[in-house]
DRENDO-1510 file (C-alpha; in Angstrom, 1 decimal, always signed):
<recs>
REC; n; res; u; v; w
REC; 1; MET; +25.7; -36.4; -53.1 .
REC; 2; GLY; +23.0; -39.2; -53.6 .
REC; 3; ALA; +19.7; -39.0; -55.3 .
REC; 4; VAL; +16.9; -37.0; -53.7 .
REC; 5; THR; +14.4; -39.6; -54.9 .
REC; 6; PRO; +16.2; -42.9; -55.4 .
REC; 7; ALA; +15.1; -44.8; -58.4 .
REC; 8; ARG; +15.8; -48.3; -59.7 .
REC; 9; ARG; +18.7; -48.4; -62.0 .
REC; 10; THR; +18.5; -49.9; -65.4 .
REC; 11; GLU; +22.1; -51.2; -65.5 .
REC; 12; THR; +24.1; -53.1; -62.9 .
REC; 13; ALA; +27.4; -51.7; -61.5 .
REC; 14; ARG; +29.2; -54.3; -63.5 .
REC; 15; GLU; +27.5; -53.3; -66.8 .
REC; 16; VAL; +28.3; -49.6; -66.2 .
REC; 17; ALA; +31.9; -50.5; -65.3 .
REC; 18; GLU; +32.4; -52.5; -68.4 .
REC; 19; ARG; +30.9; -49.7; -70.5 .
REC; 20; LEU; +33.2; -47.1; -68.9 .
REC; 21; GLY; +36.3; -49.2; -68.5 .
REC; 22; ILE; +36.5; -48.9; -64.7 .
REC; 23; SER; +35.9; -51.2; -61.8 .
REC; 24; PRO; +32.5; -52.1; -60.5 .
REC; 25; ARG; +33.6; -51.0; -57.0 .
REC; 26; THR; +34.3; -47.5; -58.4 .
REC; 27; VAL; +30.9; -47.4; -59.9 .
REC; 28; ARG; +29.2; -48.4; -56.6 .
REC; 29; ASN; +31.2; -45.8; -54.7 .
REC; 30; ILE; +30.2; -43.1; -57.1 .
REC; 31; MET; +26.5; -44.1; -57.1 .
REC; 32; ALA; +26.2; -44.7; -53.4 .
REC; 33; GLU; +24.1; -42.4; -51.2 .
REC; 34; PRO; +26.2; -40.8; -48.4 .
REC; 35; ARG; +26.0; -42.9; -45.2 .
REC; 36; ALA; +24.7; -40.0; -43.1 .
REC; 37; GLU; +21.8; -39.3; -45.5 .
REC; 38; PHE; +20.9; -43.0; -45.7 .
REC; 39; GLU; +20.8; -43.4; -42.0 .
REC; 40; ALA; +18.7; -40.2; -41.5 .
REC; 41; ARG; +16.3; -41.4; -44.2 .
REC; 42; ALA; +16.1; -44.9; -42.6 .
REC; 43; ALA; +15.5; -43.5; -39.1 .
REC; 44; GLU; +12.7; -41.3; -40.4 .
REC; 45; ARG; +11.1; -44.3; -42.1 .
REC; 46; ARG; +11.4; -46.4; -38.9 .
REC; 47; ARG; +9.8; -43.5; -36.9 .
REC; 48; ARG; +7.0; -43.2; -39.4 .
REC; 49; VAL; +6.3; -47.0; -39.4 .
REC; 50; LEU; +6.1; -47.1; -35.6 .
REC; 51; GLU; +3.9; -44.0; -35.6 .
REC; 52; LEU; +1.4; -45.5; -38.1 .
REC; 53; ARG; +1.3; -48.8; -36.2 .
REC; 54; ALA; +0.6; -46.9; -33.0 .
REC; 55; GLU; -2.4; -45.3; -34.8 .
REC; 56; GLY; -3.7; -48.8; -35.4 .
REC; 57; LEU; -2.9; -49.3; -39.2 .
REC; 58; LYS; -2.4; -52.8; -40.5 .
REC; 59; LEU; +1.0; -53.8; -42.0 .
REC; 60; ARG; -0.3; -53.6; -45.6 .
REC; 61; GLU; -1.7; -50.1; -45.0 .
REC; 62; ILE; +1.6; -49.0; -43.4 .
REC; 63; ALA; +3.6; -50.5; -46.3 .
REC; 64; ASN; +1.5; -48.6; -48.9 .
REC; 65; GLU; +1.8; -45.4; -46.9 .
REC; 66; VAL; +5.6; -45.5; -46.6 .
REC; 67; GLY; +6.4; -47.2; -49.9 .
REC; 68; MET; +7.8; -50.4; -48.5 .
REC; 69; THR; +7.0; -54.1; -48.7 .
REC; 70; VAL; +4.9; -55.7; -46.0 .
REC; 71; GLY; +7.9; -57.8; -45.0 .
REC; 72; GLY; +10.0; -54.7; -44.6 .
REC; 73; VAL; +7.4; -53.1; -42.3 .
REC; 74; GLY; +7.2; -56.4; -40.3 .
REC; 75; THR; +11.0; -56.4; -39.9 .
REC; 76; ILE; +11.1; -52.9; -38.6 .
REC; 77; LEU; +8.3; -53.6; -36.1 .
REC; 78; HIS; +9.9; -56.9; -35.0 .
REC; 79; ARG; +13.3; -55.3; -34.4 .
REC; 80; ALA; +11.6; -52.4; -32.5 .
REC; 81; TYR; +9.6; -54.8; -30.3 .
REC; 82; ASN; +12.8; -56.9; -29.6 .
REC; 83; ALA; +14.7; -53.7; -28.7 .
REC; 84; GLU; +11.9; -52.7; -26.3 .
REC; 85; ALA; +11.8; -56.2; -24.7 .
REC; 86; ALA; +15.6; -56.2; -24.2 .
REC; 87; ARG; +15.5; -52.8; -22.5 .
REC; 88; PRO; +15.8; -53.2; -18.7 .
REC; 89; ALA; +12.6; -52.4; -16.8 .
REC; 90; THR; +12.7; -49.2; -14.7 .
</recs>
């Protein structure tokens, strides 16, 4: 199910749960994006970050392009470089 364009929520799960008389865990389960959709979206974002870096863009430029923080872009690149370094040479 999940939102096509996720937006920041104005209430926490606890506030919604108290208002509706249900548990916060139930609220989180209902509001959560399906795992497969999240993983597909995250994989596409990682692919796009690596593609833009290969084109020579700076971290800030990449962050603006994909709608992330500079730190998030740096984390994706760091993990990608570490994964590449850990791969056995052929």
